[in-house]
N, C-alpha and C positions, 0 to 999 in steps of 0.2 A: 511507508507510502506518503508522498508529499502532496499537499493539496493547497492551492492558492485561494485565499478568501479575499474578495475585493470589498473594501470599505470606503465609501465616498464621503468626504468631509466638506461641506459647503460653508465657507467662512463668511461670506457676505453676499446677499442677493439684492441687486439693485434693479436691473431690467433683464430682458430675455436675450442678452448676448452671451458669449461664452469665451472664457480663457481657461486653460487647463495646465496642470503640472502633475507629475507623478513621482512616487517614491517607493522604495522597497524596504521592507522591514522583516528581519528574522531569517535571512538566507543562511546564516551561520549556525542555525539550530541543528542539533543532532541528538539522536536518542538511541539507547542500546539496552536490551537486545531488540531485534526487529519483530519479535513475536513471543508471546508467553502462553503456555498451555498449563492449565490446572487439571488435576485428576484427584482421585481419592487419596493418593499418597502425598501430593503437593498442593498445599492450601495457601501458600504465601510466595511472594516474589519481590524482587527489587528491580526497578527500571531506572536507568541513569540518563539524566538530561544534561547536555553539554552546550555551553556557549563558546563556540569556536571563533567568535568575532573579536574585534579590537575595542568594543565598547560594552558597557553594562547593558543588560537587557532583562526585561520582565516577561514572564510567561504565565499563561493560565493553563491549568490541567483539568480536563473534564473527560467524562465518558460519553461517547457518541455512538449510537447504533448506526451501522452502515450495511449495505447490501452489495453483493457481487453480481455483475452482469456477465453474460456469456463471453464477452470480449475481454474479460478480466478487469474491467473498470470497476472501481469501488465508488459507490454513490451513497448519499444519505438514505437511510431506510425509509424515511418519510416521503422520498421521491418515487418509491415503487409501490405497487399494490401489496396489501398485507400478505397475500399468499406467496409473494416472492421474498419475504423477509425471513431471516433465521430467528431462532429463539434468543431473546435478549438476555445477556448475563448481567446487565447493569444493576439489577436489584440485589444481586448476590455478592457484589464487589464493594469493598471499602478501600479507600486509598488516601494518602496524605503525603505532602501538602497539596493544596489546590491552586496555589499561586506562589511563584518564586522569582526572586531577582538574583541574577548571577553576574558577577564581574567577568571580564575577559578571561577565557581559558578556565573558567570555573565550572564545576559540575554539581548536581544535586541528585540525591536519591529519592525516588518516588516509591514509597512502600505500599504494597498491595496485599490485601488479604481477602479470601473468599469464604463464604459459608455455603454449605451444600443446600440445594433445594429440598424442601420438606417432603416432596413427593417420593423421592428415592427412585424414580423411574430413570431408565437409560436414555439420556438425551445429550445433545451437544448444544451449549449456549455460547453466544459470542457478543462482545461489544468491542469498541475500539478506544484505547487510551489516546487522547488527542491533546497534544501540547502546541499552543499557539503563542507566537511572539507578539507582544503588544507594542504599538508605536510609542516612542518616547514622547515626553511632554513637549519637546521642541518641534515635533512634527506638526505641520499645519501652517496656515497663513495668519499673519497679523491682519488687523483691519486695514492698515495702509497697503499691505501687499495684495489683499483681496480686491482693492479698488483699482489696482494697476493692471493693464496700461491705460484703460479709459473708464470714465465714470459711467458709461452705458454698458459695461460688461460684467458678467458674473465670473468669479474666479472659483474653479473647482479643482481640488486636489484628490487624486485617486491613490490610495495607499494599499499596496499589496501586502497583506499579512500572511506570512508563511506559517504553516502548521505541519506537524508530523504526527501521523497516526499509526499505531501498531495494534494488531488484533490481540485481544485477551479472550482465550477460549477455555471454557469450563466443560469438562467431559465427565459424565456420570455413567457408570455401568461399563460393560465390556466395550473395547474399542473395535469398531468395524470399519477399518480404513482400507479400502480396495479400489483399484483403478484399472482402466483399460486405455488403449490407444486406438484411434479411429481416424478415417478420412485424411490419410497422409498424401501430400502432394508437393511438388517442386514449384517454387516461385522464381521468376526471372530476377535479374539484378534490379535493384531499386535503391532509393535513398536510405542510407543506413545499412544496406546489405549489398555492397557492390559485387559480391560473388553469388548473389542469389540467396535463397533461403528455403528451408523446409517448413511447410505448414502442416499442423496436425490438430486433432481434437483430443484433449484429455477427458476421459469419461469417468465420473465418480460412480462406483458400483456399490459401495457400502453406505451405511447410515452416517458415518462421520466424514468430516472434511479430510482431504489429503493435501500434503504439502511436500514438495521435494524439488529435484533438479531434473531437467530434461536434457539428455545427452544424445547426440546424433553421431553415429560412427559410419564411415564410408569404406567400401572395399570388402574383400573377403579373406579369410584365413590370416596368414602372417602380415598381409598388406593392409589389414583393417586398421583404421586410425580415427581418432576423435576429431570431428570437423565442426561441431557446434555444441554449445552449452547454454542453457537458459536456467538461471538459478532462482530459487525461491518462488516456485509456481504453486499456487494453491487452487483448489476447487472446493468451494464452500457448500454446505448442505442446501442452500437455496437454489443452486443450479445443478443440472445433471452433467453438463459438459462445458468445457472452456476451450476456445481456439487459441493456439500458441504458434507464434512465428519464430523460428530459430535461424538467425542469419549465419551463413556458412563462412568459415575461416578461409576457405579456398574454393576456387571454381571447380566444379565437378562435371565431367562429361555426362550427357544424357544417358540414362540407362545404368548409371552406377548403382551397385547394390548398397542398401542402407540398413542399418540396424538402429532402432530407436529405443532407448531405455528411460523410464521414469523412475528415479531413485528416491526413496523416502528420506526426508530430512527432519522427521518429526518423532514418531513413536519408536521406529526401528531404523535409525540412520544408516544409510548405505544399502538397505535392502531394496530389491527391485520390485516396485509396485506394479509395473507393467512393462512388457517388452513386445516389440513388433519388428519383424524383418520384412524388408521390401526387396525381393530378388532383383538381381541385375538382368539386363536384356542385351 
């Protein structure tokens, strides 16, 4: 998940006028894998950070607690009420390094280890490994640039610092990952979905988060075909359901029969977590 963090750097303030410039830092940052799950059998993992750009770059690595909202948006846990936050895994996780400089096309391994909670109770904990590209020393204004074009203006540079976050999930006890599908509807053509879309709610039924791919099939019998896929859809424990919009690959007549499958891509890859049929008319 990508998140843009705005950092404003005020080089020189003379009076209350305004001149502005902008820059982007870190758009070539990549990270793999996109998700890490720890359980009683797996207590360590490696995450790879890639600099895919043409210049050297420095990155910070930190753990940040985040929360999911019903529309799937991931926000800072501090921005939501305590009752809407998941249990934090940050105190159980150790990782290294915490800062790295990479040359163009170079990668770095972030090594992660977890220690189990002392309680021994069945819970799911989560935090997010967040890698942020720092601006190079050359980013910013000199004193002379800050005073241009006029002595009565303030020069402001807004630098977009790109970061990549992936969930680190610690599961203790038996996994209870179950899901359902609800509130299916057809949406008309829109920006990003010229053939229309299927909207649905994924409902988390078990205690653990679920993660997988939403597949939409159209037609019946031998004529059934895959018409939409949304990959990597999670529903975390802090929410009970999440709305998903699946753009259609082809225009479908009204009343076309649909079959929607939510396939696990976590504990039991490929298994159907939920299925719903919408009969044709």
